[in-house]
Each structure stands twice: as structure tokens, then as C-alpha cells.
N, C-alpha and C positions, 0 to 999 in steps of 0.2 A: 610662519616667521622664518626668515633665512638666518642660519647660524653665521657668526662672524668667522672669516677665514683665520686659520691658525698657522702661525709660522712653524716651519719645521726646525728641528734642533740645529741642523747645519747652518741654516740661514741665520738663526739667532746667534750662533757662535761667530760667524763671519761678521755680522753687524756689530757685535760687542767688540771684536778686535779691530774693526775699522774705526769705531768711535774712539778707542784708546789711541790709535795711531793718529787720528785727526787732532785729538786734544794735545798730544805730545808734540805734534808738528806746529800747532798754533802757539805753543808755549815751550820753546826750546829749553832743554835742560830739566824740565819737570818730568819726574818719573811717573808713568802710568802703569796700570796693571792690565795685562792681557788675560783672556779667559783660560789660557793654558800656557805651559811653558815652551820654550824654544821657538822654532820657526813656524810650527804648524798654524798658529793664528794669523800670522802675516800671510802665509800662503793662501789660507782660506779667504782672506779679505781682499787680497790684491791680485792674485795670479789667475789668469784664465787662458783660453786658447789664442787670444790676440797678443799675448805677451811673449817676450823672449827672456831667457834667463841664463845665468852661468852659476855653477856650483862645482866644487871639486870633490865633494863627498858622494859616493855612488848611491847610497840610500837616499839622500836628499835629491839627487838628480832623478831618481825613479819617482819619488813623491811629487816633485814638481812636474815631471812628465805626465803624471796621471791627471793633471788639470787641463791637458791639451796644449800647454805652453811649449815652446820650442827651445831646446838647448842650443846655445850659440857660443862662440868665443867671447871672452870677457869684454872686448872692445865693441861688441855689437849688441850686448845684453841690456835690456831695459831694467832688469833686476839682477843684482849680483849678491849671492849668499856666500858668506865666508866666515871663518874663525879669525879672531883678532891677529893671530900670528901670520895670516895670509895677506893682510892689508898692505904692507909695504910693497909686495910684488904685484899686487892687483891694481892698486891706486893709479899708477901711471897709465894704465890701459882703459880705465873706466870712461865711458861716454860722458861728455860734458855739454852736448848740444852745440848750437851755434847762435849767432846773434839773430838770425832769421827764425830759428827753431830751438829756442832755449829749453823747451819742454822735452827735447830729445835726450837730455841729461839723464843718467841712470840713477837708480835708487840702490845704495849699498846697504845691505842688511848684515850686520856684524854681530857675531856672538862674542860678547865681552862683558866685563864686570861693570856695574853702575853702583854709585854711592860708596865707592871704594877706590883706592889707587891714587893716580895723579890728579892734582887739582887743575881745573880749567876755568878760565873766565869767559863767559859768553856775553855777547851783546848783539843787538840788532832788533829786527821786527819781532814783537811778541815778548820782549824782555824790557822791563822798566829799568833803565840805567844799565846795570849788568847783573849777572847771576854767576856765582861760583858753584861749580859742580865737581864731582869726582867720577873718573872712569879708570878702569884697570886694564893693563895689558898693551896699550898702544905705545909704540915707540915715538919719542918726541919728533922724529923726522916726518912722521905721518902728518902731524898738524902743520908743520912747515910746508910739506908738499901740498896739502890741502889748500893752504892760504895762497900758494902760487897758482894752483890749478883752477880755482874758482874766481871767476870774474862775473859777478851777478849781473844779469840774470842767468848767464851760463854757469854750468857747474853740475854737481851731483848732490843728492840728498843722502843723509845717513840715518839709518835706524839702528840703535844699539840695543840688543836683546840679551837680557841676563835672566834666564829662567822665564818667569812670567812678567818680569819687569821690562819696561821699554822706555827709552830716551830718544828723542829725535834731535838731530842737528841738520836743519835744512841748509841749503846753499846760501841763504840770506843771513845766516848766523856767522859772526866773527868769533873765532876761537883763539884765545891766548893761553899759553901754558904758563902757570904760575910756579 
């Protein structure tokens, strides 16, 4: 009798992280739990040698580079990793795709607080009516700039990581500051 194949721990970790990100993206504003804190689970689930990335932290650049992904300027990156205080400078440069290739828009992965801070009202696909959430550290101008920059289906998706907590704000989600 042949034994069933066993998943290795790295594969299980990446799958658990991907499931959390998928659930969070399908339900914007809902907080999901990653299998570990910070950017590690996102990197394990999303980044490989076919990706481009931007990060300003040297340790993070090295960690991302170990996946085989290529470091690029922010305007060319598929994935942009940053702290919340970097967002105002980075946001105007983030790829938003085109009408022909909207999937070329970047994913912005931001270290910021969830379930605390400023109150936002979210609406759009995956949200019944609207949902009020809290995020910390974002300047109000970020949300105004996001609203001007996103013209669905073009735009960028955002993952907010707070330790092992994750909230997604896909480009299809409308964000209103309360």
C-alpha cells in the first residue's frame, strides 16, 4: 500500500497564509489571521522568481530576494512592501495597470494597525451595504489620493498587516473616511 504524500511545513505555512489573504480579499474589511506575524507569510504565499518587488528596508529586500524575485523601482514593482508612514510618498508611483491590462496593477502590502485608529466606511463587492472598520497610521490624504488613483478595474490592491492580523482593501472597494 502506498503512503499518502505529506505536505512539508513550508508548503502548509504558505497555503495557510494564502487562504487568509484570499478570505480577506473576498471580504474587504474583515480581519483574518496569518500563520505568523509581519510580512513573512505574505512573502511565502505570493512572492516567487516571476515577481518584481519594492521595499525600502534592507533586511526585507534580502528576504524578498531569497525567493528569486527581482527588486525594482516602486513604479515597476508587482508587490510594494512598506510601513504606513511611507505610503504618502509611495502611492503616487504605484502601478495601476491599464484598461487593456488592469491586472498589471500592484499590490501594496502595508505594515499598519487594524481594529484601532481612524474609522473608515467600506462599500463594494464582498460587503453587504457597508462596513465600518478602523485602521491606524494612515494620513487622510492617502485615502483621497487612493480614490483619485483607482478607476476600477485599474488600480492597486492593498493588504494591511498588523502582526499576524490582515485586512484587505481591493481596488474594487470604496473607502470613505468617517
